[in-house]
Every structure is written in C-alpha cells, then in structure tokens.
N, C-alpha and C positions, 0 to 999 in steps of 0.2 A: 511625433513619430517615436516608436520604441526602437532604440538602437541596441539594447542589451536586455532581453527578456528576463534573464536570470540575475542581473545586477552584479556581474563579476564572473562571467563565463571563462572557463579555462579551455585549453586545447583539448583536454580529455572530454569536456562537455561536448565540444563540437564533433569529436570523433564518434561519439555515441548518439548524436542527434538523429533520431528516427532510424537508428540502426538495428532495431529489433531487440530481442532478449534471449539470453541463453544462460543456463546454469552450468558454470564451468568450475573446475575441470571435468566434472562428470555430471550425470543427471540426477544425482542424489539431492533431494531438497535440502537447501541450506538457507541461511540468512542472506547469502551472497552479499553484494555490496550496494544494493539499491538505496539504502539509507545510511551508508558508512560515510563518515566525515571525509570530504575531499574526493569521493568516488566520482568517476565520470558519469555514471548513471544516476547520480544524486542531483538532479536538476533543481530541486528546491533548496539545496544547501543545508539540509537537516544535519545537525551535529550534536552528538550526545556520547560522551566517553563510555558510559555503561553500555549503550547499544553497540558501540564499536567493539567492546570486549565480548559481548554476546555474539556478535557476528563472527569474530575470529574463532570463538569456541564452536560455533555451529559449522564452520567451514573446515576446521582442522580435526574433526572427530566424527565418527559415525554414530555417536551416542545420541539417541533421539531426545534425551533430556535437554541437551544443549539447544536443539531446535525448538523445543517447547518453551524453554526459558526465553529465547529470542522472540518468539511469537507472542508470548504472554506479556512481555515488557512493552513491545511496540503496540499491542492492542490497548494498553493503558495510556501510552504516550501520544498516540495518534499523530504521527509525523505528516500524514496527508489525510484528506477527507475523501472518501470514495464517492465518485460521481458515476451514476449508471450510464452505460452506453447501450443504445437500443439493440444492436445485434449480438450483444454478449451479456445482457443483464439477466439475472435470475433472482426472483423475489421469493423469499421465504417469510411467511408471516405466522406469528404465534396465533393459536386458535382463539385466544381471548382478546385479540386486537381487532377492532372493527373500524369502519369508516374509511378503509383504504380501497383504492382502485387497483384492478389488475394493471400490469405495466402500462403506463400511459405512453401512447405512440410518440408524444412530443417530449417524453422524459420529464414531465412535470411531477413534482411531489406535492402532496397536500396535507401536511402534518396537522393543520388546523382542524381537519376532519377526523383525526384518529382519536380513538378512546379505547379503554380496556374494561373488560368485565371480569368477574371472578370465574366464570365458566363459559 
C-alpha cells in the first residue's frame, strides 16, 4: 500500500492537492512556483538552484527575457515528462516525420514506427 506518494509530503503539498492552478498575484505568465524548490505545487520535489533564481526573476519583473530564460532552461532540464491527456492533447508533427498515427484514443504512442525523411 502506498502511504506517501511523494515520499515526504508537506502540509503545503496537501493544501495544493487537486486544488487547481492559478498564476498569482496576477495573470501575467511567469515561471510561478510549479518547479521551485519546496513549493507546495512541486509534487515531484524537483530542486535546482538555477531554476529557483530564474523563477524569482520571472515573477519579480515584467521583462519577457526573464520568462524566456526560465522556459529555455527548463526545456533543457526536463523536470517532468509530458504525458498526453485525451481531452486536452494537441499533436503537432513535423512534415518530415512519418509513421505516426493521429492522436490514439487510448493515448498510446508508437515511436518504433516513426522515421524522418529529408522532405
């Protein structure tokens, strides 16, 4: 039996359990705290000092460069792996990629069938 799915949940984790998502204090896109060390919404316990600094920069400034830095860094670090959800998945496929199926109703992916051509 799993007694602690996160392996060290805090009260903040439980406060945010299934509580939805909001960009606060305003609706300007920021790094927010989804991947910040110790954040209640960081259920995977991802921790990276550089990401924490990038998050602070994106939430304390309206400079789009700070948000781009945050996004670019996390795109390289991959703190989570995206898993498609049927009612909200959108598939974009490069024209040179073949062997892929339109969104599978059972959310199965078949990378063994994928291949690329030059055009």
